[in-house]
C-alpha positions, 0 to 999 in steps of 0.5 A: 652617102649617109645623110641624104639632107647634106645632098645639094640640088638646083632647082633645075634638078628639081625641078626635072624630078619633080615635074614642077616648073623652076616659076613655080618652085620659085612661087611655092617658096614665095607662097610659104609652102615651102621652109627657108631655102638654102642658097649656094655661095653663088646664091643660087637655090640649093635643095635637100631630097627633105625638100624633095619630098615635101615638094611632092607632098605639095604638088599631089596636094595642090594636084588633087584640088587643095587650095594654096591657104590650106597646104600652107597652113598644113606646111605651117603645121608641120614646121611648127612640129610637135602639140598640132597632130590633130590640126594637121590630121583635120585638114587632110581629113577634109581633104580626103573626103573632098577627093574621094568625092570628086572620083565618085563623080569622075567614076559616075561621069565614065560610066555615063560616058561608057554608056554612050561608047558601048551605043555607038558602038553597037550602033558603028557595027550594025550600019545605024550610027547615022540615026543617032540623035536624028530626034533627039535622044531615044528613050522615054525617060531620063534614064539612071544611067545603070548598066540596064538603064543607059541602054535603054536611051540611045543618045 
């Protein structure tokens, strides 16, 4: 199989490969995220390896929070071809910045959770966990949740 574009995959096979449900695949097609999907003689959708690769990109953009209108615009620009690379780049750059902020926010949340787990672990080992939050948080100030200050407030 020299040309992977010739491989015809059913919607079920594409669903299994991408993890996208068949209704989602149909929705993506209807929303203009895919190029026109070819159909076989029986009228069933057939996809190529290229379609699968594109769907995987769309799924990652969507799962990372890119709104459908932005994915649609990006898909339109890709289909238009050369001459709009700067606009495509800008869409991806803006989304990358949003995802980087989400990762930073999640990392901060993970630090808070980790500090809480450490507090509970210490108290469970010491047999003093029943005193946690008995009188509210046991600290004089709102911690900045760094490794040192988080342990100063036992909540």
